[in-house]
C-alpha positions in Angstrom: 8.9 13.5 -10.5 5.7 11.6 -11.3 2.3 13.0 -11.9 1.5 12.0 -8.3 4.4 14.1 -7.0 6.7 11.3 -6.0 10.2 10.7 -7.1 10.7 7.0 -6.5 14.3 5.9 -6.5 15.2 2.2 -7.2 14.8 0.1 -4.1 18.2 -1.3 -3.2 18.8 -5.0 -3.2 16.7 -7.9 -4.4 13.0 -8.1 -3.9 11.9 -10.1 -0.9 10.3 -13.5 -1.3 6.6 -13.4 -1.2 3.8 -16.0 -1.1 2.5 -16.7 -4.6 -1.1 -17.1 -3.6 -3.4 -16.2 -0.7 -2.7 -15.1 1.8 -0.2 -12.8 0.0 2.6 -12.2 2.5 6.2 -11.0 2.5 8.3 -14.0 3.6 11.9 -12.6 3.8 13.7 -9.4 4.5 10.9 -8.3 6.8 11.0 -4.9 8.4 11.8 -4.2 12.1 8.8 -4.0 14.3 9.8 -0.5 15.4 9.6 0.8 11.8 6.2 -1.0 11.3 4.9 0.8 14.4 6.2 4.2 13.3 4.5 3.6 9.9 1.3 2.6 11.6 1.4 5.7 13.9 1.6 7.9 10.7 -1.1 5.9 8.9 -3.6 6.0 11.7 -3.2 9.7 12.1 -4.5 10.5 8.6 -7.5 12.8 8.6 -10.9 11.1 8.1 -9.5 7.6 8.6 -10.9 4.9 10.9 -8.6 2.1 11.8 -9.8 -1.5 12.3 -9.6 -5.0 11.0 -9.2 -5.6 7.3 -12.2 -6.8 5.3 -10.0 -8.9 3.1 -6.9 -10.0 5.1 -5.7 -12.0 8.0 -6.9 -11.1 11.6 -3.6 -9.5 12.6 -3.8 -7.0 9.7 -4.6 -3.4 10.6 -6.5 -1.5 8.0 -7.3 2.1 7.0 -11.0 2.8 6.3 -11.8 6.2 4.8 -14.9 8.0 6.2 -17.5 7.4 3.4 -18.2 11.1 3.0 -14.5 11.6 2.1 -14.2 8.5 -0.2 -14.5 10.4 -3.5 -11.8 8.3 -5.3 -12.3 5.9 -8.1 -13.7 2.4 -7.3 -10.2 0.9 -8.0 -8.9 3.1 -5.2 -10.3 0.7 -2.7 -9.9 -3.0 -1.8 -13.3 -3.4 -0.2 -15.8 -0.8 1.1 -13.7 2.2 1.9 -10.5 0.2 2.9 -7.7 1.6 0.8 -4.6 0.2 2.6 -3.6 -2.2 5.3 -0.5 -3.2 7.2 0.1 -6.9 7.7 1.0 -8.4 11.1 4.5 -8.0 12.7 5.9 -11.2 11.3 5.2 -9.9 7.8 5.3 -6.0 7.8 4.3 -5.5 4.2 1.3 -3.6 3.1 -1.4 -3.9 0.5 -2.8 -0.7 -1.0 -4.6 0.7 -4.0 -2.4 3.2 -5.9 -3.1 5.3 -9.0 -2.3 3.0 -12.0 0.7 5.0 -13.2 2.2 5.1 -9.7 1.5 1.4 -9.1 3.5 0.6 -12.3 6.3 2.9 -11.2 6.5 1.3 -7.7 6.7 -2.1 -9.3 9.3 -1.1 -11.9 11.5 0.5 -9.2 11.4 -2.5 -6.9 9.0 -1.2 -4.1 6.0 -3.3 -4.9 4.5 -6.2 -6.8 1.0 -6.8 -8.1 -1.4 -8.6 -5.8 -1.9 -12.2 -7.1 -5.6 -11.5 -7.9 -4.5 -8.5 -9.9 -2.0 -10.6 -11.7 -4.8 -13.1 -12.5 -7.0 -10.3 -13.9 -9.6 -10.6 -11.1 -8.7 -7.3 -9.4 -7.5 -4.0 -10.8 -3.8 -3.5 -11.4 -3.9 -0.7 -8.9 -3.8 -3.2 -6.1 -0.2 -3.9 -5.0 1.9 -5.2 -2.2 4.4 -2.7 -1.0 7.4 -4.3 0.8 7.9 -3.3 4.4 10.6 -0.7 5.1 14.0 -2.0 6.3 15.4 1.4 7.4 14.5 5.0 8.0 15.0 6.0 4.4 12.7 3.3 3.2 10.1 4.2 5.8 9.9 7.6 4.1 9.4 6.1 0.7 6.7 3.6 1.9 5.0 6.4 3.8 4.9 8.5 0.6 3.2 5.6 -1.1 0.6 5.3 1.7 0.0 9.0 1.4 -0.5 8.7 -2.4 -3.0 5.8 -1.8 -4.9 8.0 0.7 -5.0 11.0 -1.7 -6.2 8.7 -4.4 -9.0 7.3 -2.2 -10.1 10.9 -1.4 -10.2 11.6 -5.1 -7.2 14.0 -5.0 -4.7 12.0 -7.1 -3.3 13.6 -10.2 -5.8 13.8 -13.1 -3.7 11.5 -15.4 -3.0 8.5 -13.2 -3.5 5.8 -15.9 
């Protein structure tokens, strides 16, 4: 188990192809729309979260914005303003989110995520990752646990040692 309370197993199969630059999108092995909608249902029900357009992504992207009074997390826990995660449109199905640094590295190492291109270039913190869309019900649970960790981090409730 990690400091953040997750026990990430290795994601089966190869990583999907993704775009190397902006917009950063998942190009292959995209998740079924039904799983995307179930994930969004859970995401949008988080306490203190306002849903809306992303401040940094394509128009079809749905974002989570934490109420400012609850946004007690570190600056690297957000993408812009109080936006801490977003779900790309149905033809993509991946997510961008800010995770605690240690969990971001673990998610990358275990095949669930990759660094955002601007984080790879050193222009954004290495806490900003793309999490691949869930392909089945088991993967939905893992992706949901990563969203929940991003939420807790944005609220300032991540484990003390997240670096």
